[in-house]
C-alpha positions in Angstrom: 109.0 97.7 111.5 107.7 98.6 108.1 103.9 98.6 107.6 102.5 96.2 105.0 99.7 94.2 103.7 100.2 90.8 102.1 97.5 88.8 100.2 98.0 85.2 99.2 95.6 83.5 96.8 95.4 79.8 96.4 92.8 77.4 95.1 90.7 76.9 98.3 90.8 80.4 99.9 93.0 83.5 100.3 94.7 85.0 103.3 95.3 88.6 104.2 98.2 89.4 106.5 98.9 92.9 108.0 102.1 94.0 109.7 102.3 97.4 111.4 104.1 98.9 114.5 101.0 98.7 116.6 98.8 95.9 115.2 99.3 92.7 113.1 97.2 89.7 112.1 96.1 87.3 109.4 92.7 86.4 108.1 91.7 83.6 105.9 88.6 84.1 103.6 86.8 81.7 101.2 86.0 83.0 97.8 82.3 82.5 98.3 82.5 85.2 101.0 83.5 87.8 98.5 80.8 90.3 97.6 82.2 91.5 94.3 85.6 92.1 92.5 86.3 94.8 90.1 89.4 94.7 87.8 90.7 97.9 86.2 93.7 98.3 84.0 95.9 98.9 87.1 94.1 97.3 90.0 91.8 94.8 91.5 89.2 96.1 94.0 88.2 93.1 96.1 85.0 93.8 98.1 84.2 91.7 101.1 81.1 93.8 101.8 79.4 96.4 99.8 81.5 99.2 101.3 84.8 97.3 102.5 87.3 96.5 99.9 91.0 95.6 99.5 92.9 97.2 96.6 95.5 95.0 95.0 97.7 96.8 92.6 98.9 94.8 89.6 102.3 96.3 89.9 102.7 94.8 93.4 102.4 91.2 92.5 105.4 89.3 94.0 104.5 86.1 92.2 102.0 85.0 89.6 100.4 87.4 87.2 97.2 89.5 87.1 95.8 87.3 84.4 96.2 84.2 86.7 94.3 85.9 89.4 91.6 87.0 87.1 91.1 83.4 85.8 91.1 82.0 89.4 88.5 84.6 90.5 86.3 83.9 87.4 86.4 80.2 88.3 85.6 80.8 92.0 83.1 83.7 91.9 81.8 83.8 88.3 79.8 86.8 87.4 80.8 88.7 90.6 84.0 89.7 89.0 83.6 92.7 86.7 86.2 93.6 84.3 86.2 97.4 83.7 87.5 98.8 80.5 
């Protein structure tokens, strides 16, 4: 089995699924639970606490586009998304 992480964003919440040889599971989170999000030229860093984050590479999108995710996050978390130049 191949290891992997899948994150699905929708209007209400987002889910994070992991699949590995020894462990697997899915968690659903509401946007108001996010601590902060940083967007760089290549990635989104989605912090659920000040020290725990998920890295979402813009190159790994299977559907949608980075601009759509940015717009959704701006709508849902406002100033807690930081766009880095």
